[in-house]
PDB file of N, H, CA, C and O in Angstrom:
ATOM      1  N   MET A   1     -12.660  -4.142  11.583  1.00  0.00           N
ATOM      2  CA  MET A   1     -11.308  -4.675  11.651  1.00  0.00           C
ATOM      3  C   MET A   1     -11.370  -6.043  12.329  1.00  0.00           C
ATOM      4  O   MET A   1     -11.938  -6.188  13.411  1.00  0.00           O
ATOM      5  N   ALA A   2     -10.785  -7.027  11.684  1.00  0.00           N
ATOM      6  H   ALA A   2     -10.323  -6.909  10.805  1.00  0.00           H
ATOM      7  CA  ALA A   2     -10.764  -8.373  12.235  1.00  0.00           C
ATOM      8  C   ALA A   2      -9.856  -8.428  13.456  1.00  0.00           C
ATOM      9  O   ALA A   2      -8.913  -7.647  13.578  1.00  0.00           O
ATOM     10  N   HIS A   3     -10.148  -9.351  14.348  1.00  0.00           N
ATOM     11  H   HIS A   3     -10.914  -9.986  14.249  1.00  0.00           H
ATOM     12  CA  HIS A   3      -9.355  -9.490  15.569  1.00  0.00           C
ATOM     13  C   HIS A   3      -7.883  -9.723  15.224  1.00  0.00           C
ATOM     14  O   HIS A   3      -7.560 -10.616  14.441  1.00  0.00           O
ATOM     15  N   GLY A   4      -7.002  -8.925  15.804  1.00  0.00           N
ATOM     16  H   GLY A   4      -7.265  -8.199  16.440  1.00  0.00           H
ATOM     17  CA  GLY A   4      -5.570  -9.093  15.600  1.00  0.00           C
ATOM     18  C   GLY A   4      -5.002  -8.358  14.403  1.00  0.00           C
ATOM     19  O   GLY A   4      -3.783  -8.281  14.251  1.00  0.00           O
ATOM     20  N   GLU A   5      -5.855  -7.818  13.553  1.00  0.00           N
ATOM     21  H   GLU A   5      -6.846  -7.881  13.677  1.00  0.00           H
ATOM     22  CA  GLU A   5      -5.331  -7.073  12.403  1.00  0.00           C
ATOM     23  C   GLU A   5      -5.017  -5.645  12.804  1.00  0.00           C
ATOM     24  O   GLU A   5      -5.718  -5.048  13.621  1.00  0.00           O
ATOM     25  N   SER A   6      -3.973  -5.111  12.231  1.00  0.00           N
ATOM     26  H   SER A   6      -3.403  -5.596  11.568  1.00  0.00           H
ATOM     27  CA  SER A   6      -3.614  -3.724  12.492  1.00  0.00           C
ATOM     28  C   SER A   6      -4.460  -2.806  11.610  1.00  0.00           C
ATOM     29  O   SER A   6      -5.064  -3.246  10.632  1.00  0.00           O
ATOM     30  N   ILE A   7      -4.488  -1.554  11.966  1.00  0.00           N
ATOM     31  H   ILE A   7      -3.997  -1.197  12.761  1.00  0.00           H
ATOM     32  CA  ILE A   7      -5.204  -0.571  11.155  1.00  0.00           C
ATOM     33  C   ILE A   7      -4.533  -0.448   9.781  1.00  0.00           C
ATOM     34  O   ILE A   7      -5.203  -0.184   8.783  1.00  0.00           O
ATOM     35  N   ALA A   8      -3.220  -0.638   9.732  1.00  0.00           N
ATOM     36  H   ALA A   8      -2.675  -0.853  10.542  1.00  0.00           H
ATOM     37  CA  ALA A   8      -2.511  -0.602   8.448  1.00  0.00           C
ATOM     38  C   ALA A   8      -3.013  -1.720   7.536  1.00  0.00           C
ATOM     39  O   ALA A   8      -3.204  -1.508   6.338  1.00  0.00           O
ATOM     40  N   ARG A   9      -3.224  -2.900   8.097  1.00  0.00           N
ATOM     41  H   ARG A   9      -3.069  -3.072   9.070  1.00  0.00           H
ATOM     42  CA  ARG A   9      -3.735  -4.022   7.298  1.00  0.00           C
ATOM     43  C   ARG A   9      -5.127  -3.708   6.773  1.00  0.00           C
ATOM     44  O   ARG A   9      -5.447  -4.024   5.627  1.00  0.00           O
ATOM     45  N   THR A  10      -5.957  -3.087   7.608  1.00  0.00           N
ATOM     46  H   THR A  10      -5.697  -2.831   8.539  1.00  0.00           H
ATOM     47  CA  THR A  10      -7.307  -2.724   7.193  1.00  0.00           C
ATOM     48  C   THR A  10      -7.268  -1.766   6.013  1.00  0.00           C
ATOM     49  O   THR A  10      -7.987  -1.959   5.032  1.00  0.00           O
ATOM     50  N   TRP A  11      -6.430  -0.731   6.100  1.00  0.00           N
ATOM     51  H   TRP A  11      -5.846  -0.574   6.897  1.00  0.00           H
ATOM     52  CA  TRP A  11      -6.323   0.236   5.004  1.00  0.00           C
ATOM     53  C   TRP A  11      -5.711  -0.402   3.760  1.00  0.00           C
ATOM     54  O   TRP A  11      -6.122  -0.087   2.643  1.00  0.00           O
ATOM     55  N   ASP A  12      -4.731  -1.298   3.934  1.00  0.00           N
ATOM     56  H   ASP A  12      -4.397  -1.554   4.841  1.00  0.00           H
ATOM     57  CA  ASP A  12      -4.163  -2.003   2.782  1.00  0.00           C
ATOM     58  C   ASP A  12      -5.240  -2.806   2.056  1.00  0.00           C
ATOM     59  O   ASP A  12      -5.309  -2.788   0.827  1.00  0.00           O
ATOM     60  N   GLU A  13      -6.072  -3.504   2.809  1.00  0.00           N
ATOM     61  H   GLU A  13      -6.016  -3.519   3.807  1.00  0.00           H
ATOM     62  CA  GLU A  13      -7.141  -4.286   2.196  1.00  0.00           C
ATOM     63  C   GLU A  13      -8.135  -3.385   1.461  1.00  0.00           C
ATOM     64  O   GLU A  13      -8.633  -3.747   0.396  1.00  0.00           O
ATOM     65  N   GLU A  14      -8.418  -2.224   2.025  1.00  0.00           N
ATOM     66  H   GLU A  14      -8.013  -1.930   2.891  1.00  0.00           H
ATOM     67  CA  GLU A  14      -9.337  -1.285   1.361  1.00  0.00           C
ATOM     68  C   GLU A  14      -8.781  -0.809   0.026  1.00  0.00           C
ATOM     69  O   GLU A  14      -9.496  -0.790  -0.976  1.00  0.00           O
ATOM     70  N   ILE A  15      -7.506  -0.424   0.008  1.00  0.00           N
ATOM     71  H   ILE A  15      -6.925  -0.438   0.822  1.00  0.00           H
ATOM     72  CA  ILE A  15      -6.941   0.081  -1.248  1.00  0.00           C
ATOM     73  C   ILE A  15      -6.796  -1.040  -2.272  1.00  0.00           C
ATOM     74  O   ILE A  15      -6.979  -0.808  -3.468  1.00  0.00           O
ATOM     75  N   LEU A  16      -6.472  -2.248  -1.823  1.00  0.00           N
ATOM     76  H   LEU A  16      -6.324  -2.436  -0.852  1.00  0.00           H
ATOM     77  CA  LEU A  16      -6.382  -3.370  -2.751  1.00  0.00           C
ATOM     78  C   LEU A  16      -7.753  -3.730  -3.321  1.00  0.00           C
ATOM     79  O   LEU A  16      -7.855  -4.106  -4.489  1.00  0.00           O
ATOM     80  N   SER A  17      -8.792  -3.619  -2.521  1.00  0.00           N
ATOM     81  H   SER A  17      -8.709  -3.313  -1.573  1.00  0.00           H
ATOM     82  CA  SER A  17     -10.151  -3.846  -3.025  1.00  0.00           C
ATOM     83  C   SER A  17     -10.514  -2.825  -4.097  1.00  0.00           C
ATOM     84  O   SER A  17     -11.134  -3.169  -5.103  1.00  0.00           O
ATOM     85  N   ALA A  18     -10.128  -1.573  -3.881  1.00  0.00           N
ATOM     86  H   ALA A  18      -9.625  -1.293  -3.064  1.00  0.00           H
ATOM     87  CA  ALA A  18     -10.401  -0.529  -4.871  1.00  0.00           C
ATOM     88  C   ALA A  18      -9.633  -0.793  -6.163  1.00  0.00           C
ATOM     89  O   ALA A  18     -10.161  -0.571  -7.253  1.00  0.00           O
ATOM     90  N   ILE A  19      -8.400  -1.261  -6.052  1.00  0.00           N
ATOM     91  H   ILE A  19      -7.970  -1.441  -5.167  1.00  0.00           H
ATOM     92  CA  ILE A  19      -7.593  -1.570  -7.238  1.00  0.00           C
ATOM     93  C   ILE A  19      -8.238  -2.705  -8.036  1.00  0.00           C
ATOM     94  O   ILE A  19      -8.239  -2.681  -9.267  1.00  0.00           O
ATOM     95  N   ARG A  20      -8.779  -3.684  -7.338  1.00  0.00           N
ATOM     96  H   ARG A  20      -8.778  -3.703  -6.338  1.00  0.00           H
ATOM     97  CA  ARG A  20      -9.384  -4.843  -8.026  1.00  0.00           C
ATOM     98  C   ARG A  20     -10.574  -4.459  -8.891  1.00  0.00           C
ATOM     99  O   ARG A  20     -10.827  -5.116  -9.901  1.00  0.00           O
ATOM    100  N   VAL A  21     -11.309  -3.421  -8.526  1.00  0.00           N
ATOM    101  H   VAL A  21     -11.104  -2.888  -7.706  1.00  0.00           H
ATOM    102  CA  VAL A  21     -12.478  -3.037  -9.322  1.00  0.00           C
ATOM    103  C   VAL A  21     -12.168  -1.928 -10.333  1.00  0.00           C
ATOM    104  O   VAL A  21     -13.030  -1.567 -11.133  1.00  0.00           O
ATOM    105  N   ASP A  22     -10.972  -1.399 -10.304  1.00  0.00           N
ATOM    106  H   ASP A  22     -10.271  -1.693  -9.654  1.00  0.00           H
ATOM    107  CA  ASP A  22     -10.581  -0.324 -11.211  1.00  0.00           C
ATOM    108  C   ASP A  22      -9.991  -0.907 -12.495  1.00  0.00           C
ATOM    109  O   ASP A  22      -9.599  -2.074 -12.533  1.00  0.00           O
ATOM    110  N   LEU A  23      -9.933  -0.098 -13.529  1.00  0.00           N
ATOM    111  H   LEU A  23     -10.251   0.849 -13.498  1.00  0.00           H
ATOM    112  CA  LEU A  23      -9.243  -0.504 -14.750  1.00  0.00           C
ATOM    113  C   LEU A  23      -7.754  -0.589 -14.452  1.00  0.00           C
ATOM    114  O   LEU A  23      -7.232   0.220 -13.684  1.00  0.00           O
ATOM    115  N   PRO A  24      -7.062  -1.556 -15.045  1.00  0.00           N
ATOM    116  CA  PRO A  24      -5.628  -1.696 -14.777  1.00  0.00           C
ATOM    117  C   PRO A  24      -4.844  -0.452 -15.198  1.00  0.00           C
ATOM    118  O   PRO A  24      -4.895  -0.036 -16.355  1.00  0.00           O
ATOM    119  N   HIS A  25      -4.140   0.119 -14.269  1.00  0.00           N
ATOM    120  H   HIS A  25      -4.099  -0.218 -13.329  1.00  0.00           H
ATOM    121  CA  HIS A  25      -3.244   1.237 -14.532  1.00  0.00           C
ATOM    122  C   HIS A  25      -2.123   1.164 -13.500  1.00  0.00           C
ATOM    123  O   HIS A  25      -2.111   1.921 -12.530  1.00  0.00           O
ATOM    124  N   PRO A  26      -1.177   0.244 -13.719  1.00  0.00           N
ATOM    125  CA  PRO A  26      -0.152  -0.032 -12.711  1.00  0.00           C
ATOM    126  C   PRO A  26       0.593   1.196 -12.162  1.00  0.00           C
ATOM    127  O   PRO A  26       0.810   1.260 -10.952  1.00  0.00           O
ATOM    128  N   PRO A  27       0.995   2.174 -12.994  1.00  0.00           N
ATOM    129  CA  PRO A  27       1.709   3.316 -12.406  1.00  0.00           C
ATOM    130  C   PRO A  27       0.864   4.090 -11.384  1.00  0.00           C
ATOM    131  O   PRO A  27       1.373   4.500 -10.341  1.00  0.00           O
ATOM    132  N   ALA A  28      -0.405   4.283 -11.680  1.00  0.00           N
ATOM    133  H   ALA A  28      -0.818   3.950 -12.527  1.00  0.00           H
ATOM    134  CA  ALA A  28      -1.273   5.008 -10.749  1.00  0.00           C
ATOM    135  C   ALA A  28      -1.510   4.196  -9.486  1.00  0.00           C
ATOM    136  O   ALA A  28      -1.515   4.750  -8.386  1.00  0.00           O
ATOM    137  N   HIS A  29      -1.707   2.893  -9.628  1.00  0.00           N
ATOM    138  H   HIS A  29      -1.703   2.443 -10.521  1.00  0.00           H
ATOM    139  CA  HIS A  29      -1.929   2.048  -8.460  1.00  0.00           C
ATOM    140  C   HIS A  29      -0.679   1.993  -7.587  1.00  0.00           C
ATOM    141  O   HIS A  29      -0.776   2.040  -6.361  1.00  0.00           O
ATOM    142  N   ALA A  30       0.487   1.894  -8.209  1.00  0.00           N
ATOM    143  H   ALA A  30       0.566   1.856  -9.205  1.00  0.00           H
ATOM    144  CA  ALA A  30       1.737   1.880  -7.445  1.00  0.00           C
ATOM    145  C   ALA A  30       1.911   3.189  -6.686  1.00  0.00           C
ATOM    146  O   ALA A  30       2.320   3.186  -5.525  1.00  0.00           O
ATOM    147  N   ARG A  31       1.608   4.290  -7.328  1.00  0.00           N
ATOM    148  H   ARG A  31       1.276   4.293  -8.271  1.00  0.00           H
ATOM    149  CA  ARG A  31       1.723   5.601  -6.675  1.00  0.00           C
ATOM    150  C   ARG A  31       0.760   5.697  -5.493  1.00  0.00           C
ATOM    151  O   ARG A  31       1.129   6.192  -4.428  1.00  0.00           O
ATOM    152  N   ASN A  32      -0.470   5.225  -5.677  1.00  0.00           N
ATOM    153  H   ASN A  32      -0.770   4.823  -6.542  1.00  0.00           H
ATOM    154  CA  ASN A  32      -1.439   5.270  -4.589  1.00  0.00           C
ATOM    155  C   ASN A  32      -1.018   4.384  -3.421  1.00  0.00           C
ATOM    156  O   ASN A  32      -1.185   4.767  -2.263  1.00  0.00           O
ATOM    157  N   LEU A  33      -0.477   3.212  -3.710  1.00  0.00           N
ATOM    158  H   LEU A  33      -0.341   2.901  -4.650  1.00  0.00           H
ATOM    159  CA  LEU A  33       0.021   2.338  -2.646  1.00  0.00           C
ATOM    160  C   LEU A  33       1.186   2.990  -1.910  1.00  0.00           C
ATOM    161  O   LEU A  33       1.283   2.888  -0.687  1.00  0.00           O
ATOM    162  N   PHE A  34       2.063   3.655  -2.642  1.00  0.00           N
ATOM    163  H   PHE A  34       1.984   3.738  -3.635  1.00  0.00           H
ATOM    164  CA  PHE A  34       3.181   4.357  -2.017  1.00  0.00           C
ATOM    165  C   PHE A  34       2.678   5.469  -1.102  1.00  0.00           C
ATOM    166  O   PHE A  34       3.142   5.601   0.031  1.00  0.00           O
ATOM    167  N   HIS A  35       1.735   6.265  -1.588  1.00  0.00           N
ATOM    168  H   HIS A  35       1.358   6.158  -2.508  1.00  0.00           H
ATOM    169  CA  HIS A  35       1.209   7.365  -0.771  1.00  0.00           C
ATOM    170  C   HIS A  35       0.549   6.844   0.506  1.00  0.00           C
ATOM    171  O   HIS A  35       0.718   7.432   1.574  1.00  0.00           O
ATOM    172  N   LEU A  36      -0.189   5.759   0.405  1.00  0.00           N
ATOM    173  H   LEU A  36      -0.326   5.281  -0.463  1.00  0.00           H
ATOM    174  CA  LEU A  36      -0.804   5.179   1.598  1.00  0.00           C
ATOM    175  C   LEU A  36       0.276   4.704   2.568  1.00  0.00           C
ATOM    176  O   LEU A  36       0.179   4.946   3.771  1.00  0.00           O
ATOM    177  N   SER A  37       1.294   4.035   2.057  1.00  0.00           N
ATOM    178  H   SER A  37       1.373   3.838   1.080  1.00  0.00           H
ATOM    179  CA  SER A  37       2.377   3.542   2.911  1.00  0.00           C
ATOM    180  C   SER A  37       3.089   4.685   3.624  1.00  0.00           C
ATOM    181  O   SER A  37       3.390   4.583   4.813  1.00  0.00           O
ATOM    182  N   VAL A  38       3.356   5.761   2.913  1.00  0.00           N
ATOM    183  H   VAL A  38       3.111   5.844   1.948  1.00  0.00           H
ATOM    184  CA  VAL A  38       4.010   6.927   3.521  1.00  0.00           C
ATOM    185  C   VAL A  38       3.128   7.525   4.612  1.00  0.00           C
ATOM    186  O   VAL A  38       3.615   7.856   5.693  1.00  0.00           O
ATOM    187  N   ALA A  39       1.850   7.663   4.338  1.00  0.00           N
ATOM    188  H   ALA A  39       1.454   7.394   3.460  1.00  0.00           H
ATOM    189  CA  ALA A  39       0.941   8.239   5.334  1.00  0.00           C
ATOM    190  C   ALA A  39       0.879   7.372   6.582  1.00  0.00           C
ATOM    191  O   ALA A  39       0.915   7.889   7.699  1.00  0.00           O
ATOM    192  N   LEU A  40       0.787   6.054   6.404  1.00  0.00           N
ATOM    193  H   LEU A  40       0.758   5.633   5.497  1.00  0.00           H
ATOM    194  CA  LEU A  40       0.742   5.154   7.550  1.00  0.00           C
ATOM    195  C   LEU A  40       2.043   5.205   8.342  1.00  0.00           C
ATOM    196  O   LEU A  40       2.022   5.259   9.571  1.00  0.00           O
ATOM    197  N   TYR A  41       3.168   5.187   7.644  1.00  0.00           N
ATOM    198  H   TYR A  41       3.185   5.143   6.645  1.00  0.00           H
ATOM    199  CA  TYR A  41       4.465   5.235   8.339  1.00  0.00           C
ATOM    200  C   TYR A  41       4.644   6.559   9.072  1.00  0.00           C
ATOM    201  O   TYR A  41       5.053   6.575  10.233  1.00  0.00           O
ATOM    202  N   ASP A  42       4.346   7.654   8.411  1.00  0.00           N
ATOM    203  H   ASP A  42       4.014   7.641   7.467  1.00  0.00           H
ATOM    204  CA  ASP A  42       4.527   8.960   9.055  1.00  0.00           C
ATOM    205  C   ASP A  42       3.623   9.121  10.271  1.00  0.00           C
ATOM    206  O   ASP A  42       4.019   9.749  11.253  1.00  0.00           O
ATOM    207  N   GLY A  43       2.420   8.566  10.220  1.00  0.00           N
ATOM    208  H   GLY A  43       2.099   8.055   9.423  1.00  0.00           H
ATOM    209  CA  GLY A  43       1.531   8.601  11.375  1.00  0.00           C
ATOM    210  C   GLY A  43       2.098   7.815  12.541  1.00  0.00           C
ATOM    211  O   GLY A  43       1.944   8.210  13.696  1.00  0.00           O
ATOM    212  N   TRP A  44       2.753   6.703  12.242  1.00  0.00           N
ATOM    213  H   TRP A  44       2.878   6.382  11.303  1.00  0.00           H
ATOM    214  CA  TRP A  44       3.401   5.905  13.284  1.00  0.00           C
ATOM    215  C   TRP A  44       4.658   6.606  13.795  1.00  0.00           C
ATOM    216  O   TRP A  44       4.876   6.688  15.004  1.00  0.00           O
ATOM    217  N   ALA A  45       5.481   7.109  12.882  1.00  0.00           N
ATOM    218  H   ALA A  45       5.304   7.043  11.900  1.00  0.00           H
ATOM    219  CA  ALA A  45       6.768   7.708  13.244  1.00  0.00           C
ATOM    220  C   ALA A  45       6.617   8.988  14.059  1.00  0.00           C
ATOM    221  O   ALA A  45       7.514   9.338  14.826  1.00  0.00           O
ATOM    222  N   ALA A  46       5.513   9.680  13.906  1.00  0.00           N
ATOM    223  H   ALA A  46       4.785   9.395  13.283  1.00  0.00           H
ATOM    224  CA  ALA A  46       5.309  10.930  14.645  1.00  0.00           C
ATOM    225  C   ALA A  46       5.327  10.692  16.152  1.00  0.00           C
ATOM    226  O   ALA A  46       5.622  11.611  16.916  1.00  0.00           O
ATOM    227  N   TYR A  47       5.018   9.482  16.586  1.00  0.00           N
ATOM    228  H   TYR A  47       4.777   8.736  15.965  1.00  0.00           H
ATOM    229  CA  TYR A  47       4.975   9.161  18.017  1.00  0.00           C
ATOM    230  C   TYR A  47       6.157   8.317  18.475  1.00  0.00           C
ATOM    231  O   TYR A  47       6.200   7.897  19.631  1.00  0.00           O
ATOM    232  N   ASP A  48       7.113   8.063  17.592  1.00  0.00           N
ATOM    233  H   ASP A  48       7.078   8.405  16.653  1.00  0.00           H
ATOM    234  CA  ASP A  48       8.308   7.307  17.948  1.00  0.00           C
ATOM    235  C   ASP A  48       9.479   8.273  18.111  1.00  0.00           C
ATOM    236  O   ASP A  48       9.721   9.087  17.220  1.00  0.00           O
ATOM    237  N   PRO A  49      10.207   8.206  19.215  1.00  0.00           N
ATOM    238  CA  PRO A  49      11.263   9.200  19.466  1.00  0.00           C
ATOM    239  C   PRO A  49      12.441   9.143  18.502  1.00  0.00           C
ATOM    240  O   PRO A  49      13.126  10.150  18.323  1.00  0.00           O
ATOM    241  N   THR A  50      12.697   8.003  17.877  1.00  0.00           N
ATOM    242  H   THR A  50      12.141   7.185  18.022  1.00  0.00           H
ATOM    243  CA  THR A  50      13.869   7.910  16.998  1.00  0.00           C
ATOM    244  C   THR A  50      13.531   7.789  15.508  1.00  0.00           C
ATOM    245  O   THR A  50      14.396   8.036  14.667  1.00  0.00           O
ATOM    246  N   ALA A  51      12.319   7.423  15.169  1.00  0.00           N
ATOM    247  H   ALA A  51      11.616   7.223  15.851  1.00  0.00           H
ATOM    248  CA  ALA A  51      11.944   7.265  13.758  1.00  0.00           C
ATOM    249  C   ALA A  51      11.878   8.631  13.074  1.00  0.00           C
ATOM    250  O   ALA A  51      11.477   9.627  13.677  1.00  0.00           O
ATOM    251  N   VAL A  52      12.276   8.652  11.819  1.00  0.00           N
ATOM    252  H   VAL A  52      12.601   7.843  11.329  1.00  0.00           H
ATOM    253  CA  VAL A  52      12.216   9.877  11.021  1.00  0.00           C
ATOM    254  C   VAL A  52      11.167   9.670   9.937  1.00  0.00           C
ATOM    255  O   VAL A  52      11.286   8.752   9.126  1.00  0.00           O
ATOM    256  N   GLY A  53      10.153  10.506   9.917  1.00  0.00           N
ATOM    257  H   GLY A  53      10.057  11.252  10.576  1.00  0.00           H
ATOM    258  CA  GLY A  53       9.104  10.391   8.919  1.00  0.00           C
ATOM    259  C   GLY A  53       9.616  10.657   7.519  1.00  0.00           C
ATOM    260  O   GLY A  53      10.668  11.269   7.337  1.00  0.00           O
ATOM    261  N   TYR A  54       8.878  10.200   6.547  1.00  0.00           N
ATOM    262  H   TYR A  54       8.024   9.703   6.695  1.00  0.00           H
ATOM    263  CA  TYR A  54       9.258  10.407   5.146  1.00  0.00           C
ATOM    264  C   TYR A  54       8.884  11.813   4.684  1.00  0.00           C
ATOM    265  O   TYR A  54       9.722  12.523   4.128  1.00  0.00           O
ATOM    266  N   ALA A  55       7.659  12.215   4.905  1.00  0.00           N
ATOM    267  H   ALA A  55       6.979  11.639   5.357  1.00  0.00           H
ATOM    268  CA  ALA A  55       7.190  13.541   4.487  1.00  0.00           C
ATOM    269  C   ALA A  55       6.882  14.439   5.675  1.00  0.00           C
ATOM    270  O   ALA A  55       7.012  15.659   5.579  1.00  0.00           O
ATOM    271  N   TYR A  56       6.479  13.851   6.785  1.00  0.00           N
ATOM    272  H   TYR A  56       6.374  12.859   6.863  1.00  0.00           H
ATOM    273  CA  TYR A  56       6.105  14.603   7.992  1.00  0.00           C
ATOM    274  C   TYR A  56       7.097  14.244   9.085  1.00  0.00           C
ATOM    275  O   TYR A  56       7.168  13.089   9.503  1.00  0.00           O
ATOM    276  N   ARG A  57       7.863  15.224   9.550  1.00  0.00           N
ATOM    277  H   ARG A  57       7.805  16.162   9.209  1.00  0.00           H
ATOM    278  CA  ARG A  57       8.948  14.922  10.481  1.00  0.00           C
ATOM    279  C   ARG A  57       8.765  15.503  11.876  1.00  0.00           C
ATOM    280  O   ARG A  57       9.667  15.416  12.708  1.00  0.00           O
ATOM    281  N   GLU A  58       7.617  16.086  12.133  1.00  0.00           N
ATOM    282  H   GLU A  58       6.884  16.157  11.456  1.00  0.00           H
ATOM    283  CA  GLU A  58       7.379  16.615  13.474  1.00  0.00           C
ATOM    284  C   GLU A  58       7.114  15.468  14.437  1.00  0.00           C
ATOM    285  O   GLU A  58       6.718  14.375  14.032  1.00  0.00           O
ATOM    286  N   LYS A  59       7.339  15.737  15.728  1.00  0.00           N
ATOM    287  H   LYS A  59       7.660  16.625  16.058  1.00  0.00           H
ATOM    288  CA  LYS A  59       7.113  14.732  16.755  1.00  0.00           C
ATOM    289  C   LYS A  59       5.932  15.127  17.625  1.00  0.00           C
ATOM    290  O   LYS A  59       5.676  16.311  17.843  1.00  0.00           O
ATOM    291  N   HIS A  60       5.217  14.128  18.118  1.00  0.00           N
ATOM    292  H   HIS A  60       5.425  13.166  17.941  1.00  0.00           H
ATOM    293  CA  HIS A  60       4.074  14.336  18.987  1.00  0.00           C
ATOM    294  C   HIS A  60       4.195  13.427  20.199  1.00  0.00           C
ATOM    295  O   HIS A  60       4.883  12.407  20.156  1.00  0.00           O
ATOM    296  N   THR A  61       3.535  13.798  21.263  1.00  0.00           N
ATOM    297  H   THR A  61       2.977  14.627  21.298  1.00  0.00           H
ATOM    298  CA  THR A  61       3.456  12.955  22.446  1.00  0.00           C
ATOM    299  C   THR A  61       1.990  12.757  22.792  1.00  0.00           C
ATOM    300  O   THR A  61       1.132  13.556  22.419  1.00  0.00           O
ATOM    301  N   ALA A  62       1.727  11.694  23.502  1.00  0.00           N
ATOM    302  H   ALA A  62       2.425  11.045  23.806  1.00  0.00           H
ATOM    303  CA  ALA A  62       0.361  11.406  23.930  1.00  0.00           C
ATOM    304  C   ALA A  62       0.418  10.505  25.148  1.00  0.00           C
ATOM    305  O   ALA A  62       1.348   9.716  25.310  1.00  0.00           O
ATOM    306  N   ALA A  63      -0.573  10.630  25.991  1.00  0.00           N
ATOM    307  H   ALA A  63      -1.329  11.271  25.860  1.00  0.00           H
ATOM    308  CA  ALA A  63      -0.656   9.758  27.158  1.00  0.00           C
ATOM    309  C   ALA A  63      -0.860   8.313  26.711  1.00  0.00           C
ATOM    310  O   ALA A  63      -0.291   7.393  27.299  1.00  0.00           O
ATOM    311  N   ASP A  64      -1.665   8.112  25.682  1.00  0.00           N
ATOM    312  H   ASP A  64      -2.127   8.859  25.204  1.00  0.00           H
ATOM    313  CA  ASP A  64      -1.918   6.786  25.132  1.00  0.00           C
ATOM    314  C   ASP A  64      -1.453   6.793  23.670  1.00  0.00           C
ATOM    315  O   ASP A  64      -2.209   7.154  22.768  1.00  0.00           O
ATOM    316  N   VAL A  65      -0.215   6.394  23.457  1.00  0.00           N
ATOM    317  H   VAL A  65       0.400   6.100  24.190  1.00  0.00           H
ATOM    318  CA  VAL A  65       0.384   6.445  22.117  1.00  0.00           C
ATOM    319  C   VAL A  65      -0.367   5.538  21.144  1.00  0.00           C
ATOM    320  O   VAL A  65      -0.580   5.914  19.991  1.00  0.00           O
ATOM    321  N   ALA A  66      -0.767   4.363  21.587  1.00  0.00           N
ATOM    322  H   ALA A  66      -0.594   4.057  22.524  1.00  0.00           H
ATOM    323  CA  ALA A  66      -1.487   3.443  20.695  1.00  0.00           C
ATOM    324  C   ALA A  66      -2.792   4.058  20.216  1.00  0.00           C
ATOM    325  O   ALA A  66      -3.136   3.937  19.040  1.00  0.00           O
ATOM    326  N   ALA A  67      -3.520   4.714  21.105  1.00  0.00           N
ATOM    327  H   ALA A  67      -3.240   4.812  22.060  1.00  0.00           H
ATOM    328  CA  ALA A  67      -4.780   5.360  20.714  1.00  0.00           C
ATOM    329  C   ALA A  67      -4.513   6.536  19.779  1.00  0.00           C
ATOM    330  O   ALA A  67      -5.259   6.755  18.825  1.00  0.00           O
ATOM    331  N   ALA A  68      -3.456   7.289  20.051  1.00  0.00           N
ATOM    332  H   ALA A  68      -2.850   7.111  20.826  1.00  0.00           H
ATOM    333  CA  ALA A  68      -3.108   8.427  19.198  1.00  0.00           C
ATOM    334  C   ALA A  68      -2.734   7.947  17.796  1.00  0.00           C
ATOM    335  O   ALA A  68      -3.110   8.573  16.805  1.00  0.00           O
ATOM    336  N   ARG A  69      -2.003   6.849  17.711  1.00  0.00           N
ATOM    337  H   ARG A  69      -1.697   6.340  18.516  1.00  0.00           H
ATOM    338  CA  ARG A  69      -1.637   6.305  16.397  1.00  0.00           C
ATOM    339  C   ARG A  69      -2.867   5.810  15.646  1.00  0.00           C
ATOM    340  O   ARG A  69      -2.970   6.008  14.435  1.00  0.00           O
ATOM    341  N   ARG A  70      -3.792   5.175  16.339  1.00  0.00           N
ATOM    342  H   ARG A  70      -3.709   5.014  17.323  1.00  0.00           H
ATOM    343  CA  ARG A  70      -5.037   4.725  15.684  1.00  0.00           C
ATOM    344  C   ARG A  70      -5.817   5.917  15.138  1.00  0.00           C
ATOM    345  O   ARG A  70      -6.350   5.860  14.029  1.00  0.00           O
ATOM    346  N   GLU A  71      -5.881   6.991  15.914  1.00  0.00           N
ATOM    347  H   GLU A  71      -5.448   7.036  16.814  1.00  0.00           H
ATOM    348  CA  GLU A  71      -6.606   8.178  15.464  1.00  0.00           C
ATOM    349  C   GLU A  71      -5.905   8.838  14.287  1.00  0.00           C
ATOM    350  O   GLU A  71      -6.555   9.334  13.367  1.00  0.00           O
ATOM    351  N   THR A  72      -4.584   8.843  14.318  1.00  0.00           N
ATOM    352  H   THR A  72      -4.055   8.440  15.066  1.00  0.00           H
ATOM    353  CA  THR A  72      -3.816   9.437  13.232  1.00  0.00           C
ATOM    354  C   THR A  72      -4.082   8.702  11.954  1.00  0.00           C
ATOM    355  O   THR A  72      -3.526   9.051  10.913  1.00  0.00           O
TER     356      THR A  72
END
């Protein structure tokens, strides 16, 4: 991960790299990008007291929320 980049940016770059080498299939790529976005958001929202996850709505606590979000 480059200095200052978020883990979300790292995963976005990974999925975009995979799309670049795959045969064009826009509906499948759009679906995969959506699923990644939902997973990243839900992992973040699980540790936010007011955010509501898209698919996962349980709440978690941690002594180090930033570390817990990175692990998620």
